[in-house]
C-alpha positions, 0 to 999 in steps of 0.5 A: 681853474675854479676849484684851484686856489693860488697855492695849488696853481703855484705848486702844480702849474707847469709855468707861472706867468705873473700879471701885474694889473696896472691902472689905465686912468691918467689920475692913477699914473703914479700907481702904474709907474710904481707897478712898472718900475717896481716889478721889472716886467719882461713884457707889457700888454696894452689892452684896447677896447675894440669898440672904443680904440686907443683912448685916454692914456694909451699913447702915454703908457706906449711911450713909457713902455718904449722909454724903458725898452720893455717889449709889448703886445696888444690885446683888442677886446670886445670884438663881439660887440664892435661893428666890423667897420669900427673894429677895423678903424680902431685897429688901424689907429693902434697900428698907426701908433705902433709905427710912429717914429720913436715907437717904430714897432712892427704890428703883427695881427695874430690869426692862429697858434702858428702866428702865436708861436712866431710872435713869441719867439721874436718877442724878446727883441722888442721890434715886433708888436703882436695884436690879438683880437679876443672876445671874453663872450664868445672865446674868440682869440683866447686859445691863441693868447694863452698859447702865446703866453705859454710859449713866451720866454722870459726876457730878463735872465733871473737865473744870472740875477739869482747869483748876485747879492740879495736885494729887494725893494719893499712895495707893501707892508702888513701887521698880521695878528700872531705874526707881526710885521710883514713886508713884501716886494720883488726879489731883484737880485740874489736869494734869501732863506728863512732865518737869514739876517739882512739889512733894512733901510734906509730909515729917515736918519740914513741908517740901516738896521740888521733884521732877521727873516722869520718866514717867507711866503710866495704866492701864498705858499710857505717856502724856505727860500725866495729867489730873484724873480719872485715876489715874496712876503717876509715876516721880520723882527727888529722893526716897527710897522710905522718905521717902514715905508714903501721904497726901503730895501732889504739887502745882503748882510755883507752889503755896504749900502749908502743912503743917497740924498743927491744924485746926478743923472741924465734926463729927457723931458718928455712933456712940459708946457713951459720951461724947467730950471733950477729950483724945479721940484718934481716927484721922483719915481724910481723902483718903489720909491716915490719922493719929491726932489729939487733940481739943483744943478743943470748944464743948460739954463732952461729945458723944454719938451724933448730936451736932454741934459745932465743934472742933479737932484736933491731928495727933499724929505729923506735919503733913499737907496739909489744905485748908478744906472737906475732908471727913474721918472719925474713928474709934476702936474702935466710935466713928465720926464725920464732919467738914468742915474749917473752918480750918487752922493752919500747923505751927510 
């Protein structure tokens, strides 16, 4: 593949597997959360050093994967440099974490391509957690991993999603000389083609604006249409670079979007050192949205680790595009929780 560029791989590949590289360090958890929530991955791959074991944020990342209902598999690397007894001990630690109550996975060590085929077939159900032992130095285990990725079926039915109305959350923006403003993100629903007029927003005042798609690129290839499941870049008109922010959306022109400032949600507190009450101000991460919000209503007076409740949040800075059923994380310091939107209230 050294002589292939990204465009050639996209055009000539028999199967395209998109890997979203996420940060492992706790300092960059917000980046990891944006990658998971903003790209709707079919599966997660947890990478563990065979010589170090499941250190750092492995537990936290595993918890996020389980909370979001995303099937996962584990790749244990550097097995060439890890002494046998160290590798076995670290493998036992990984398997112990996968079997914990609440995680409840069935660890399955992949020894050959037949094992890889069995694992790929059962992955969408989310119960089996395949474990690959690989070395990038000797090449051991890499063929089994490649075969697994090749046989792995998509978990999300993107063909069904493509039948809906166009929806894309903006994840990146660029100002390209000779082209102008370009925004990029995952097409979550529907499709769009060059020349289409779509809605862009919400802007800080809660409004949506009609813009035109001048051109589209997918994997550095100019295309006429982008469909659900593709990460695409769009050159658009009628908007300035400084007006665009991460978390805005592109929508079908026939859509009737509502800019949301306040929403009701079911939440679960995953970790908090003391108690949470009305007035608490965490950062909400939902899709590619990241904004501080205030807890304005609860049914319980105090919330602690492990508690669940129906609450209301109010976005502090500006309205966002939020829909019922959207999953979000909230965090502040070492406090972390997960929630699902039950009801949205239009910004007034």
